[in-house]
C-alpha positions as CSV (number, residue, x, y, z in Angstrom):
1,M,0.0,0.0,0.0
2,R,1.1,3.6,-0.6
3,H,1.6,5.3,2.8
4,T,-0.3,8.5,3.5
5,P,0.6,11.1,6.2
6,E,0.0,9.9,9.8
7,T,-2.8,12.4,10.2
8,T,-4.7,10.9,7.3
9,V,-7.3,8.2,8.2
10,E,-7.5,5.2,5.9
11,K,-10.2,2.6,5.6
12,V,-10.0,-0.8,3.9
13,T,-12.9,-3.3,3.7
14,I,-12.0,-6.9,3.3
15,G,-15.0,-9.2,3.3
16,Q,-16.5,-9.0,6.8
17,A,-13.6,-7.0,8.1
18,E,-13.4,-3.2,8.3
19,L,-9.8,-2.0,8.9
20,W,-8.9,1.6,9.9
21,R,-5.5,3.2,9.9
22,G,-5.6,6.0,12.4
23,D,-5.9,7.0,16.1
24,C,-8.4,4.7,17.8
25,L,-9.5,7.4,20.3
26,E,-10.3,9.8,17.5
27,L,-12.3,7.1,15.7
28,L,-14.1,5.8,18.8
29,E,-17.4,7.6,18.3
30,Q,-17.8,5.8,14.9
31,M,-17.3,2.4,16.3
32,K,-20.2,0.1,17.1
33,A,-19.4,-3.5,18.2
34,D,-20.6,-6.4,20.3
35,A,-17.2,-6.8,21.9
36,V,-13.7,-5.2,22.4
37,I,-11.0,-7.8,22.3
38,S,-7.6,-6.3,22.4
39,D,-3.9,-6.3,23.4
40,P,-3.3,-2.5,24.0
41,P,-0.1,-0.8,24.9
42,Y,0.5,-1.4,28.6
43,G,2.3,1.8,29.4
44,M,5.5,0.0,30.5
45,K,8.0,1.5,28.0
46,W,8.9,-2.1,27.1
47,N,12.3,-2.7,25.5
48,T,11.3,-4.3,22.2
49,N,14.8,-5.3,21.1
50,S,14.4,-9.1,21.3
51,S,17.9,-9.6,19.8
52,R,19.4,-8.9,23.3
53,Y,18.2,-12.2,24.8
54,S,20.7,-14.8,25.6
55,G,18.7,-17.8,24.4
56,G,18.3,-19.3,27.8
57,E,17.8,-23.1,27.6
58,T,18.0,-22.9,23.7
59,P,21.2,-20.9,23.2
60,E,21.1,-21.7,19.4
61,T,18.4,-18.9,19.3
62,R,20.8,-16.3,20.6
63,G,20.8,-13.2,18.5
64,R,17.9,-14.3,16.3
65,G,15.5,-11.8,17.7
66,I,14.4,-8.6,16.0
67,D,15.1,-5.1,17.1
68,W,11.6,-3.8,16.9
69,A,10.5,-0.2,17.0
70,P,9.0,0.8,20.3
71,V,5.3,0.0,20.7
72,H,3.2,3.0,19.8
73,G,1.6,4.6,22.9
74,D,3.6,2.4,25.3
75,A,5.5,5.3,26.8
76,E,2.3,6.7,28.5
77,P,0.1,5.0,31.2
78,F,-2.8,3.2,29.5
79,D,-6.3,4.3,30.2
80,P,-8.8,1.5,29.6
81,S,-11.9,3.7,30.4
82,P,-12.9,4.5,26.7
83,W,-13.5,0.8,26.1
84,L,-15.3,-0.2,29.2
85,A,-18.8,0.8,28.1
86,F,-18.8,-1.9,25.3
87,P,-21.0,-4.9,26.3
88,R,-18.1,-7.4,26.3
89,V,-14.5,-6.5,26.8
90,V,-11.2,-8.4,27.1
91,L,-8.0,-6.3,27.5
92,F,-4.6,-7.9,27.9
93,G,-1.8,-6.6,30.1
94,S,-4.3,-5.7,32.9
95,N,-1.7,-6.2,35.6
96,H,-0.1,-3.0,34.4
97,Y,-3.2,-0.8,34.9
98,A,-5.3,-2.9,37.3
99,Q,-6.1,0.2,39.5
100,R,-8.1,1.7,36.6
101,L,-10.3,-1.4,36.1
102,P,-13.5,-2.5,37.9
103,V,-13.8,-6.0,39.3
104,G,-14.1,-8.6,36.5
105,S,-12.8,-12.0,35.4
106,T,-9.1,-12.8,34.9
107,L,-7.9,-14.5,31.8
108,V,-4.5,-16.1,31.9
109,W,-2.5,-17.0,28.8
110,V,0.0,-19.6,29.8
111,K,2.6,-19.3,27.1
112,R,5.4,-21.6,28.4
113,L,5.7,-25.4,28.6
114,R,8.0,-24.9,31.6
115,F,7.7,-22.4,34.4
116,G,10.4,-20.1,35.8
117,T,11.7,-18.7,32.6
118,F,13.7,-15.4,32.2
119,L,10.6,-13.7,30.9
120,S,7.0,-14.2,31.9
121,D,5.5,-17.6,32.1
122,A,2.1,-16.1,31.4
123,E,0.2,-13.0,30.4
124,V,-2.9,-11.7,32.1
125,G,-6.1,-10.2,30.7
126,W,-9.1,-8.6,32.2
127,M,-12.6,-9.5,31.1
128,K,-15.7,-7.5,31.8
129,G,-18.1,-9.2,34.2
130,G,-17.8,-12.1,36.7
131,H,-14.9,-12.7,39.0
132,G,-13.3,-16.0,38.1
133,V,-9.9,-16.9,36.8
134,Y,-9.6,-18.9,33.6
135,C,-6.4,-20.3,31.9
136,H,-5.5,-21.1,28.3
137,Q,-2.2,-22.7,27.5
138,D,-0.7,-22.0,24.1
139,A,3.1,-22.3,23.6
140,S,2.9,-22.2,19.8
141,M,4.9,-18.9,19.6
142,N,7.6,-20.0,22.0
143,G,11.0,-21.5,21.2
144,A,13.2,-22.1,18.2
145,G,10.8,-24.6,16.6
146,A,7.8,-22.4,16.8
147,N,5.8,-22.6,13.6
148,F,4.9,-19.0,13.0
149,E,6.2,-15.8,11.5
150,K,6.4,-13.0,14.0
151,L,5.1,-9.7,12.5
152,H,4.7,-7.6,15.7
153,P,6.6,-7.5,19.0
154,T,3.6,-8.3,21.1
155,Q,1.9,-10.7,18.7
156,K,-0.6,-13.2,20.2
157,P,-1.7,-16.6,18.9
158,V,-4.9,-16.7,16.8
159,G,-6.2,-19.5,19.0
160,L,-5.8,-17.4,22.1
161,M,-7.9,-14.6,20.7
162,A,-10.5,-17.0,19.5
163,W,-10.7,-18.4,23.1
164,C,-11.1,-14.9,24.5
165,M,-14.1,-14.4,22.2
166,E,-15.7,-17.6,23.5
167,R,-15.0,-16.7,27.1
168,A,-16.6,-13.3,26.5
169,K,-19.6,-15.0,24.9
170,V,-19.3,-12.9,21.7
171,P,-22.3,-13.9,19.5
172,A,-21.5,-16.3,16.6
173,D,-22.2,-13.5,14.1
174,G,-21.2,-10.6,16.3
175,V,-18.9,-7.7,15.6
176,V,-15.5,-7.7,17.3
177,L,-13.5,-4.5,17.7
178,D,-9.8,-4.4,18.2
179,P,-8.7,-0.8,18.6
180,Y,-5.0,-1.7,18.9
181,M,-5.0,-4.2,16.0
182,G,-1.2,-4.6,15.5
183,S,-0.7,-7.3,12.8
184,G,-4.3,-8.3,12.8
185,T,-4.4,-11.5,14.9
186,T,-7.7,-10.7,16.5
187,G,-9.2,-10.1,13.1
188,I,-8.0,-13.5,11.8
189,A,-9.6,-15.2,14.9
190,A,-12.9,-13.4,14.2
191,I,-13.0,-14.4,10.6
192,E,-12.0,-18.0,11.3
193,T,-14.9,-18.3,13.9
194,G,-17.5,-16.6,11.6
195,R,-17.6,-13.2,13.3
196,R,-17.3,-9.8,11.8
197,F,-14.3,-7.6,12.6
198,I,-13.4,-3.9,13.0
199,G,-9.7,-3.2,13.5
200,I,-7.8,0.0,14.1
201,E,-4.0,0.5,13.9
202,F,-1.9,3.6,14.0
203,V,1.4,2.4,12.6
204,H,1.5,2.1,8.8
205,E,3.8,-1.0,8.8
206,Y,1.5,-3.0,11.0
207,F,-1.6,-1.8,9.3
208,D,-0.3,-3.1,6.0
209,R,0.6,-6.5,7.5
210,A,-2.8,-6.8,9.1
211,C,-4.5,-6.1,5.7
212,E,-2.4,-8.8,4.1
213,R,-3.0,-11.4,6.8
214,I,-6.8,-10.7,7.0
215,Q,-7.1,-10.8,3.2
216,A,-5.4,-14.2,3.2
217,A,-7.7,-15.4,6.1
218,Q,-10.8,-14.1,4.3
219,A,-9.8,-16.0,1.2
220,Q,-9.3,-19.2,3.2
221,G,-12.6,-18.9,4.9
222,R,-13.9,-20.2,8.2
223,L,-11.8,-22.9,10.0
224,A,-12.0,-24.9,13.2
225,I,-9.8,-23.3,15.8
């Protein structure tokens, strides 16, 4: 795609997916959805240079990481309040802004096969409503033999985002909004489970990747997750 200035809003429609390139807070009033399922910037100023890791128990992976650009918006504290009015909400990284959230359910993505790693064993999400704790193990993006192409520094597995939609009881033909779309994983999960999708991403590079991935998912059609 030909890049336009950062202040210009772009919209691309791909099948049942509506993708926006712009600032999600500026676009918020236009968004109508049954659920917000997202992995927002946590406000932790995370060092995204994954080439600095030693490799741990798999030293053959040393230096194979990518020196990603900083996550857009991660330098400022995250405010979840604009998204809490939607009927169903799942926001990852909730341990970083828990004081700004009401009581709800806790979703835990267990991303390691062994515990006690150098980095986190799991990631935590907040779900609107209830008060239980629910776990989903998916180590598909972990290790030298992982069968995936990483396109974003905080990319999540498609199966994880599909599980979140089921936990949040998103209707089978409902509309899922991801205001921090990244490389489009939530959109792929929505398409593969028969749901409609609205995604917003500010960074041109990730927006283009999301368009490509969602185009491919739309062409492939609905799958069993």
